C-alpha positions in Angstrom: 130.6 177.7 136.8 129.3 175.3 135.1 125.5 175.0 135.0 125.4 171.6 136.5 127.5 172.9 139.6 125.2 175.9 140.0 122.5 173.7 139.8 123.3 171.5 142.7 124.6 174.1 144.7 121.0 175.8 144.2 119.5 173.1 145.2 122.0 172.3 148.6 121.0 176.0 149.5 117.1 175.6 149.4 116.6 174.3 151.9 101.8 141.8 173.3 99.0 140.9 174.8 99.8 138.0 177.1 100.5 134.6 175.7 98.8 131.6 176.5 102.1 129.2 176.6 105.4 128.9 176.7 105.8 128.2 173.2 103.9 130.8 171.8 106.3 133.2 174.3 109.3 131.7 172.8 108.2 132.4 169.0 107.0 135.7 169.5 110.7 136.6 171.4 112.4 134.8 168.2 110.1 136.9 165.3 110.7 140.1 167.5 114.5 139.4 167.7 114.4 138.8 164.1 112.7 141.8 163.1 115.1 143.9 165.1 118.3 142.5 163.5 116.9 143.3 159.9 116.1 146.9 160.9 119.6 148.5 160.3 120.7 151.8 158.5 121.5 150.9 154.6 123.0 154.1 153.3 120.9 156.5 150.9 118.0 154.0 151.4 114.8 155.6 153.4 112.0 153.9 151.8 109.5 151.5 154.4 108.5 148.3 153.9 106.3 146.5 156.6 103.8 148.9 158.0 100.7 148.2 159.4 97.2 149.0 157.9 97.0 151.8 160.6 100.6 152.8 160.0 99.5 153.4 156.3 96.9 155.4 156.8 98.7 158.0 159.4 101.4 158.1 156.8 99.1 158.7 154.4 97.7 161.6 156.2 101.0 162.9 156.8 101.8 163.2 153.0 98.6 165.0 152.8 99.3 167.2 155.1 103.0 168.0 154.3 102.3 168.6 150.4 99.4 171.1 151.3 101.8 172.7 153.7 104.2 173.3 150.9 101.9 174.3 148.3 100.2 176.9 150.1 104.0 178.2 151.2 104.7 178.2 147.3 101.6 179.4 146.5 102.4 182.7 148.9 105.2 183.5 147.3 104.3 187.4 145.8 105.6 187.0 142.0 107.6 189.6 141.9 109.8 187.9 144.7 110.1 184.6 143.1 113.0 182.5 142.6 114.2 178.8 142.2 115.0 178.8 146.0 111.9 179.5 146.8 109.3 178.3 144.3 111.2 176.0 142.5 113.7 173.6 145.2 110.6 173.6 148.0 108.8 171.5 145.2 111.7 169.3 144.0 112.4 168.5 147.5 109.2 168.1 148.6 108.7 165.3 145.7 112.6 163.5 146.8 111.3 163.2 150.4 107.6 162.2 149.7 107.9 159.8 146.8 109.0 156.7 148.7 106.7 157.7 151.4 104.4 157.6 149.0 105.1 154.0 147.2 105.4 152.7 150.8 101.7 153.5 151.5 100.4 152.2 147.7 102.9 149.5 146.9 101.5 147.1 149.7 98.1 146.4 147.9 100.3 144.2 145.2 102.8 142.2 147.5 101.7 142.4 151.4 100.8 138.8 152.7 97.8 140.7 155.0 94.7 141.3 153.4 94.2 143.9 155.8 97.4 145.9 154.8 96.6 145.4 151.4 93.3 146.8 151.7 94.6 149.8 153.6 97.0 150.3 150.7 94.3 150.3 148.0 92.4 153.1 150.1 95.4 155.2 150.8 95.9 155.0 147.0 92.6 156.2 146.6 93.3 159.0 149.0 96.9 160.4 147.7 95.4 159.9 144.2 92.8 162.2 144.7 95.0 164.7 146.3 97.7 164.7 143.8 95.3 165.3 141.3 93.8 168.6 142.9 97.0 169.5 143.5 98.1 169.2 139.9 95.1 172.0 139.1 96.3 174.3 141.8 96.2 177.8 139.5 97.8 179.6 142.7 100.6 177.4 142.1 100.6 177.5 138.4 101.0 181.1 138.7 103.8 181.3 140.6 105.7 178.9 138.6 104.9 181.1 135.4 106.0 183.9 136.9 109.6 182.7 137.7 109.9 181.1 133.8 109.7 184.5 133.3 111.9 185.7 135.5 115.3 184.5 133.7 116.9 183.0 136.6 119.4 181.3 135.6 119.7 177.7 136.2 121.0 174.2 135.2 119.4 172.8 132.1 118.4 169.8 134.0 116.7 172.0 136.5 114.6 174.3 133.5 113.6 170.6 132.3 112.1 170.1 135.8 110.5 173.6 135.6 109.2 172.9 132.1 107.6 169.5 132.9 105.7 171.0 135.8 104.4 173.7 133.8 103.2 171.5 131.4 101.6 168.9 133.8 99.7 171.8 135.2 98.3 173.1 131.8 97.0 169.4 130.8 95.4 169.4 134.4 93.6 172.9 133.4 95.6 175.0 136.1 95.6 177.9 133.5 91.7 177.8 133.0 88.7 180.1 134.0 86.7 178.1 136.9 83.7 177.8 134.8 85.9 175.7 131.9 87.7 173.7 135.1 84.1 172.7 135.6 83.5 171.9 132.6 86.8 169.9 132.5 86.0 167.4 135.4 82.7 166.8 133.7 83.9 165.8 130.6 86.9 163.9 132.2 84.2 161.9 134.8 81.8 161.4 131.5 84.7 159.5 129.6 85.7 157.7 132.5 82.4 156.2 132.4 82.1 155.5 129.1 85.3 154.0 129.1 84.6 151.6 131.8 81.3 150.7 130.9 83.3 150.0 127.2 86.0 147.7 128.6 83.5 145.9 130.8 81.1 145.1 127.7 84.4 143.8 125.8 85.6 141.8 129.0 81.7 140.1 129.3 82.7 136.4 130.4 79.0 135.1 129.7 78.4 135.2 126.4 79.3 131.6 124.2 78.8 129.5 121.5 78.0 126.0 121.6 80.2 123.4 119.4 80.2 119.7 118.5 83.9 118.1 119.1 83.5 117.8 115.1 83.6 121.5 114.9 86.4 121.6 117.5 88.9 119.1 115.6 92.0 119.7 116.5 92.1 120.9 120.1 94.2 119.1 122.7 92.4 117.0 124.5 93.3 119.0 128.0 91.6 121.8 126.3 88.4 119.9 125.2 88.3 118.5 128.7 88.1 121.9 130.4 85.3 123.2 128.6 81.4 122.5 129.8 79.7 119.8 128.4 75.9 121.0 127.6 73.5 118.9 125.7 76.2 116.7 124.0 77.9 120.0 123.2 81.2 122.0 124.3 80.3 125.2 125.6 83.1 127.9 124.3 83.1 131.3 126.2 84.1 134.4 124.2 86.9 135.1 126.0 90.5 135.6 125.1 91.2 132.0 127.1 88.8 130.1 124.7 89.3 132.2 121.5 92.6 132.3 121.0 93.7 128.7 121.7 91.0 127.7 118.9 92.0 130.4 116.3 95.7 129.1 116.7 94.7 124.9 116.9 91.2 124.4 115.1 91.3 122.8 111.8 88.1 123.3 110.7 88.2 126.5 109.0 83.7 127.7 109.4 84.7 127.0 113.1 87.9 129.5 113.5 85.6 131.9 111.1 82.2 131.8 113.8 84.4 132.3 116.6 86.6 135.0 115.5 83.3 137.4 114.0 81.4 136.4 117.3 84.3 137.5 119.1 85.0 140.2 117.3 81.4 141.4 117.8 81.0 141.2 121.6 79.8 144.6 122.5 77.5 145.1 119.4 76.1 148.1 118.3 75.6 149.3 121.9 79.5 149.7 121.9 80.4 151.0 118.6 77.7 154.3 119.9 79.8 154.6 123.2 83.0 154.6 121.0 81.7 157.3 118.9 80.3 159.1 122.1 84.1 158.7 123.4 85.6 159.9 120.3 83.6 163.2 120.7 84.2 164.0 124.6 88.0 163.0 123.9 88.1 165.9 121.3 85.8 168.2 123.4 88.1 167.8 126.2 91.4 168.1 124.2 90.4 171.7 122.6 89.0 173.0 125.8 92.8 172.1 126.5 94.0 174.2 123.9 95.2 171.2 121.7 93.8 171.0 118.1 93.0 167.4 118.5 93.2 164.4 121.0 95.9 163.3 118.8 98.3 165.6 120.0 97.1 165.9 123.7 97.8 162.2 124.0 101.1 162.0 122.2 102.4 165.4 123.7 104.1 163.7 126.5 105.7 160.9 124.4 109.1 160.8 122.2 106.9 161.7 118.8 105.4 164.8 120.2 102.9 165.3 117.3 100.7 162.8 115.7 101.7 164.0 112.2 105.0 162.2 113.5 103.2 159.4 114.4 101.5 159.2 111.4 104.6 159.7 109.0 106.6 156.7 111.1 103.5 154.5 110.3 103.0 155.1 106.7 106.9 154.6 106.7 107.1 151.0 108.3 103.7 150.2 106.4 105.2 150.6 102.9 108.6 149.1 103.7 107.1 146.0 104.8 104.5 145.8 101.5 106.8 143.6 100.0 107.9 141.0 102.7 104.1 140.9 104.1 102.8 140.0 101.0 105.3 136.9 100.2 104.3 135.4 103.9 101.0 135.8 103.2 101.0 134.4 100.0 103.2 130.9 102.1 99.9 130.8 104.3 97.7 131.1 101.8 99.2 128.0 100.0 99.2 125.8 103.2 95.6 126.5 103.1 94.9 125.4 99.5 96.9 122.2 100.6 95.1 121.5 103.8 91.4 122.8 102.9 91.2 123.1 99.4 90.4 126.5 99.8 91.5 130.1 98.6 89.7 132.0 100.4 92.0 133.5 103.4 90.8 135.4 106.1 91.9 137.2 109.6 90.6 134.5 110.9 93.2 132.1 109.2 96.3 134.1 110.3 97.0 132.6 113.7 96.5 128.8 113.0 98.5 128.8 109.6 101.2 130.7 111.3 101.4 128.0 113.7 101.3 125.0 111.1 103.8 127.0 109.2 106.0 127.1 112.5 105.9 123.3 112.7 106.4 122.7 109.3 109.9 125.1 109.3 111.0 125.0 113.2 112.4 122.3 114.4 111.6 123.1 118.4 109.9 121.2 121.1 108.3 123.9 123.5 107.9 121.3 126.1 111.7 120.0 125.9 112.8 124.0 126.1 111.1 124.3 129.8 113.1 121.4 130.5 116.3 123.7 130.4 115.0 126.6 132.3 115.0 126.2 136.2 113.8 129.5 137.7 116.5 129.7 140.0 119.2 128.6 137.1 117.3 131.5 135.2 117.7 134.5 137.9 121.3 133.6 138.5 122.3 133.5 135.0 120.5 136.7 134.7 122.3 138.6 137.6 125.4 137.5 136.2 124.8 138.8 132.6 123.8 142.0 134.1 126.7 142.4 136.2 129.5 141.3 133.4 127.5 143.7 131.1 127.0 146.9 132.8 130.1 146.6 135.0 127.8 146.4 138.1 128.1 143.7 141.4 125.4 142.8 143.1 125.6 142.1 146.9 122.5 139.7 148.5 121.6 141.3 151.8 120.6 138.6 154.2 119.7 140.2 157.0 117.5 142.9 155.4 113.5 143.8 156.3 111.1 142.4 153.6 107.6 141.5 153.5 107.9 137.6 152.7 110.4 134.7 153.7 111.0 134.6 150.0 112.2 137.8 148.9 115.8 138.4 148.4 117.0 141.9 148.8 120.6 143.0 146.9 122.3 146.4 147.0 124.3 147.2 143.4 127.7 148.5 143.0 129.8 150.1 140.5 132.4 147.1 139.8 135.5 149.7 138.7 134.2 152.5 141.7 132.7 150.4 144.3 130.3 153.6 144.6 126.9 152.3 145.7 124.2 152.9 142.8 121.2 151.4 144.4 119.1 148.5 145.9 116.4 146.2 144.4 113.9 143.3 146.0 113.1 140.2 143.6 109.6 138.9 144.8 109.4 136.1 142.7 107.0 133.3 143.9 103.9 133.3 144.1 101.4 133.0 146.9 97.8 134.0 147.4 97.0 137.6 147.6 99.7 138.9 145.4 99.4 140.9 142.1 99.1 138.0 139.2 101.5 139.4 136.4 105.4 140.4 136.2 106.4 143.9 136.6 109.1 146.2 138.3 108.3 149.3 140.6 110.3 152.1 142.0 110.2 151.9 145.7 112.3 154.8 145.7 113.9 157.2 143.1 117.1 158.4 143.1 117.9 162.1 143.6 120.0 164.9 145.1 118.4 166.5 148.3 118.6 169.8 149.6 120.8 168.6 152.2 123.4 167.4 149.6 122.8 164.0 150.4 121.7 162.0 147.8 119.1 159.2 147.7 119.3 156.3 146.0 117.3 154.3 143.7 115.5 151.6 144.9 113.6 149.0 142.9 111.1 145.8 143.3 110.5 143.3 140.8 107.4 141.0 141.5 106.3 137.6 139.4 104.5 134.8 139.7 106.9 131.6 139.2 106.2 128.1 140.7 107.4 127.2 143.6 110.0 124.2 144.4 108.6 120.9 144.5 109.7 117.7 146.1 113.1 120.1 146.8 113.6 120.9 143.2 113.6 124.3 141.0 110.1 124.8 139.5 110.5 125.4 135.6 110.1 128.4 133.4 108.1 128.5 130.0 110.1 130.5 127.8 108.2 133.8 127.4 108.1 133.5 131.1 112.1 133.7 131.0 111.8 136.7 128.6 109.0 138.2 130.3 111.0 138.3 133.7 114.6 139.2 131.4 113.0 142.4 130.4 111.3 143.5 133.9 114.9 142.9 135.6 116.5 145.4 132.5 114.0 148.2 134.1 115.4 147.2 137.4 118.8 147.9 135.9 117.4 151.4 134.5 116.3 152.8 137.5 119.2 151.9 139.3 121.3 153.4 137.1 119.6 156.8 136.8 122.1 159.6 137.7 119.7 162.4 137.6 119.5 164.8 140.5 115.8 165.5 140.6 113.8 162.4 141.4 110.8 163.7 138.6 113.7 162.2 136.3 114.2 158.8 138.0 114.3 155.6 135.3 111.1 154.4 135.6 109.3 158.2 135.7 109.8 158.5 131.5 107.8 159.1 128.4 106.3 155.4 128.5 107.6 155.0 125.0 110.9 156.0 125.9 111.0 153.6 129.4 110.6 150.5 127.1 113.3 151.2 124.7 116.2 150.0 127.3 113.8 146.7 127.9 113.1 146.0 124.5 117.1 146.4 123.5 118.2 143.7 126.0 115.5 141.1 124.8 117.2 140.5 122.1 120.0 138.6 124.4 116.9 135.7 125.3 117.6 135.3 121.5 121.3 134.7 121.2 123.2 131.5 122.0 125.9 132.9 124.8 123.4 134.7 126.8 120.7 131.8 126.9 123.7 129.1 127.6 124.3 131.3 130.8 120.5 131.1 132.0 119.8 127.9 131.0 120.4 123.6 132.1 118.7 120.5 132.0 117.0 120.1 135.3 118.7 116.8 135.8 121.7 117.8 135.0 122.6 122.2 135.2 125.4 121.5 133.3 123.9 120.6 130.2 122.8 123.6 128.8 120.2 124.6 126.1 121.7 123.7 122.3 123.1 126.4 119.9 120.2 124.3 117.5 117.5 125.6 120.0 118.8 129.1 120.4 119.1 129.7 116.9 114.9 127.7 116.7 113.7 130.4 119.1 115.0 132.9 117.4 113.5 131.9 114.1 110.3 131.4 116.1 110.4 135.0 116.8 110.9 136.5 113.6 108.3 133.9 111.5 106.2 136.3 109.7 107.5 139.6 110.9 106.1 141.2 107.9 102.5 140.4 108.8 102.7 140.9 112.1 104.0 144.2 112.3 101.2 145.2 109.1 98.7 143.8 111.9 100.0 146.6 114.0 100.4 149.4 112.2 96.5 148.6 110.9 95.5 148.7 114.1 97.4 152.2 114.9 96.4 153.9 111.6 92.5 152.7 112.0 92.7 154.2 116.3 94.4 157.0 114.0 92.0 157.8 111.5 88.9 157.4 113.6 90.1 159.7 116.8 92.0 162.5 114.5 89.1 164.3 112.9 87.0 163.7 116.3 90.1 162.9 119.2 92.7 160.7 118.8 94.0 158.5 121.8 96.5 156.5 120.3 98.5 156.0 123.5 98.4 152.9 123.6 98.5 151.0 120.2 101.7 153.1 119.3 103.4 152.8 122.8 104.5 149.1 121.9 105.1 150.2 118.0 107.4 153.4 118.5 110.0 152.0 120.9 110.8 148.8 119.4 112.2 150.6 116.2 114.8 152.6 118.1 115.6 149.4 120.3 116.2 147.5 117.5 118.8 150.1 115.8 120.3 150.4 119.2 121.0 146.5 118.9 121.7 146.1 116.0 124.3 148.9 116.1 126.2 148.4 119.1 125.6 145.4 120.1 124.9 142.4 117.7 128.5 141.0 117.2 129.4 141.0 121.0 126.7 140.5 123.5 128.7 140.7 126.6 130.9 143.6 125.3 131.2 145.3 128.8 132.9 148.8 127.1 129.6 148.7 124.9 127.3 148.2 128.2 129.0 150.7 130.2 129.0 153.4 127.5 125.2 152.3 127.6 124.6 152.7 131.4 126.3 156.2 131.3 124.9 157.8 128.0 121.0 155.9 128.1 120.2 155.0 131.3 121.8 157.3 133.7 120.2 160.6 132.7 116.9 158.8 133.3 114.2 161.5 132.8 116.9 164.6 132.6 117.2 164.8 128.4 115.0 165.0 125.8 115.0 160.9 125.0 115.5 161.5 121.1 118.7 163.7 121.8 119.9 160.8 124.2 119.4 158.3 121.6 121.2 160.2 118.9 123.8 161.4 120.8 124.6 157.9 121.7 124.3 156.1 118.0 126.0 159.3 117.3 122.8 160.0 114.3 118.9 159.5 113.7 117.5 156.2 114.8 117.0 154.6 111.7 114.0 152.5 110.7 115.3 150.4 108.4 118.2 149.2 111.3 114.3 147.4 112.8 113.2 146.3 109.4 116.4 144.5 108.7 116.6 143.3 112.2 112.7 141.7 112.4 112.5 140.4 109.0 116.0 138.5 108.4 114.9 135.4 109.7 111.5 135.6 108.3 110.0 133.0 106.1 
């Protein structure tokens, strides 16, 4: 019997108040009938939506009680009686059954129309997070799982990876520490959290400002100047990115740019430097307490590189290969500054301004005009068609499904060839009060195999804040918004394509860097004529799609000064690496965008560049890269798909071939 069949077999074995008017009465009856019509069985769908505040509280109580019951039962298994069926299978089944229940509690805080429901959801999230954190530190459960790993029972590869992930999670949360060390760990984490919050609050301080004359703000758009408060004849510029970035991009006065850049860079002052130094020390102590040589290795372990050494090698290699290009690009900007300001001194404060000036000179592109070609309805319909064609999928909208708002759309997803049901997704893309302010994707239910042999299918929710229709016309999207929605919908497809047996390995629960690779890859479709034309049409005549010339300009604009842009990212990463490696390293946030981009570019250059809508390549990508979820090592998945190790050179070439 194959390991996969054996694994599936083991899992399966484990076992109204009165109304005051007739009108209100009729309205209530209509709504009730509508809701009854919506509540119907959907194959593989067990997630819940539209819970009340009281429902959420009760459900959270049940989740915690069941979780504790299961963990207590596993902890009670004698060490000499451990088996897959009495230790691992119950924990896997708990994860499979509880994940959609947990999401039903915590997700409404981001999109529920009711304030009460959002508050109840946020409170439930706090309670559940606290419980799960305590659960991850249970030494008694950890001891039983470790005993199972030492028994040598034969299980499949995915089950083996599931056990390894559980052990690592327990150990990273201090489960194998003695009680005194656990207490020390909790104090360190609390101190780190307090200092991190203090550091961020200082950086986000919106009370600091500079007063500048209109002469000092020469070049700024009139609309921007009108927004600034007038104080004693000068304009009040807040030291926030909302004010600083436009000035660094548009202000013609070099001394103003430098003044703003320095003041913004020094927010927090010496106090924040002291906080950072203390944070470095505490993080290093935490890593050593948990058995790591430094915080770098602790932070990187769950990621694709696994070690800080590999990260440093990656950064150094990329930096070296970019040297010549970055120097050529910098010389172009220096020449521009000399012509415009007669000043050969070029500082960091000049980068954004002269990159934008060079873009204006080299790229024939009117961003305002481009927006006219992206009505939101057309973008969404074109995007859905493209993903269906590329990945051999079929989306069917379910009009009478239960949702939390009238503007939310719900779709089922089917394999176009076999007609197998793959999953579902919600599109909640229009703005409304109280809703999460950014574009993102969340899992409402993970795909997995349950102990009774049935399969839960993946369910995803895409949230955005697109403007609503105006005077019956579809609202228009800025091009960066088009890219952002496309990127996030790629996560939806990744999640739904997952065919792993364990809930833990769902498409949205992967290593943070690997989870971004498919979406970074698919962003390339937003810069190619054939795909952009599918998503575009002039808002007054949608038969007129965006021109090929405009598509090329968008791509050229993206790639301009690629060497300098990447060098800036690498510099930040290297600084972060250096200041933390000796006293703790936390390069997670800075490296997560850099490392995956290289592999995504390699995949695009190797498999899709010559034929963007090649369904054979798309289906192979779906099956080889998206379907495994987290059930396999990410680097093995990519290498198997490419037939070789990922190439850094492919990334360099793809991003610099259109640079200046």
